[in-house]
N, C-alpha and C positions, 0 to 999 in steps of 0.2 A: 539440831544442825538442818539449819534451810539444804531444801533440799528439792532442786524446777522439774519440774517432768514438760518435756519440752517435745514435742508430739511433730515427726520428719516424713516428709515421702524421700524415700533414698532408690537408690537405684548402685547395681554391684559392680564389681569393676576387677581387676584378676587378684586372684591371690581374695576372694569375698570369704568371708566367714560364713555368709548366707547361705543357705544351701543350694547343692549343682541343679545347673538350672533353673531357678529363680532368677530374674531379672531387675524384679521392682519388687519393694513392699514400703508399707506404713512400718513403722516402729514409733514407739515413745521413749526416748530415755531421760535416764535419773540421772542430775549433776549438781553438786555441790559448789557455789560460789556465793561471791557477796548479793550478787543481784544475778536477774534470769542472765544481762548478757553477758558476764564471765560463766556462767555455766553453759549458754547457748554455744561461748567459745571453746570451753572445754569437751563437750559432747561431739560437735562437725569435725575434732583433732580424733576427737577417739576411732570417731566410724572413718578417716581416711588411715589414721592406723590398720584399721579390720578390711581394709580392702573395700569400702562403701563410701558411696557419692551421694552427699544429700544433693536432692534435687530442689526440697525446698522446707524451709521452717515452717512447720503451721500452727494457728490461733486455735484458742485459746492457750497459752505456757501455763500453768497451775506451778503451784509451792503448796507442798508438804513437809510435814518434821521427820524427819527418818525414820521413827518408830511408829510411824503408820504403814511401812511397809504392808506385812502380814495381814492388815483391815484390807486394804487397798488392791492388793492383788485376788484376794477372796471374794471381792467386789466387783471387780473390772475382770477379771480371769479366771474364773472359778476351774472350768474344768482344764488349765493349764499350771494349778498352783503347783502341782507335785514336780512340775520342771524346771519352776523357778527358783532363784536363789533363795536360803531362808531368810524369817526375822536376823537375825548373827551375822548371816554373813551380808548382805543389803546393808546391816550396819555396818561391819568392816572397812564393804570396801566406798561409803561415804565416805569414812574415816579419813581412806587410804586417798582420794582424790581422786577416784576409779568413778568412771563412767557404767551404768549398768542398764541393758536392753533390755525392752521391755520386749512378748512373742511378735516376731514380725507377722505382722498380715500382708504376704503374701497377693500380690496380682499379674494378670500377662495384662501389656499395653495392646492396644489391636492396631493395627499399622492402616 
């Protein structure tokens, strides 16, 4: 199954799933679609539903097969692997058309 990895710069809104006190973050969204545009639209909708506003879609957008999740997170986020969903959970989410978020890289903007 085609999964697109869409990196974004985001900002929390009211009722956000982001941690309290966190206003801005970078996050990779994992979404299926026929192409990266369809996957990006699905990711943007999911973010809004979770109280998160996308400030910017970053480049590049990568593509991976859904069965590469465990390998990907072991390479990219080894210290957070235990807090992320399992390979089976990831594949089930992708089959249902859900969007999965990687870890949020929180930051504070200075004025």
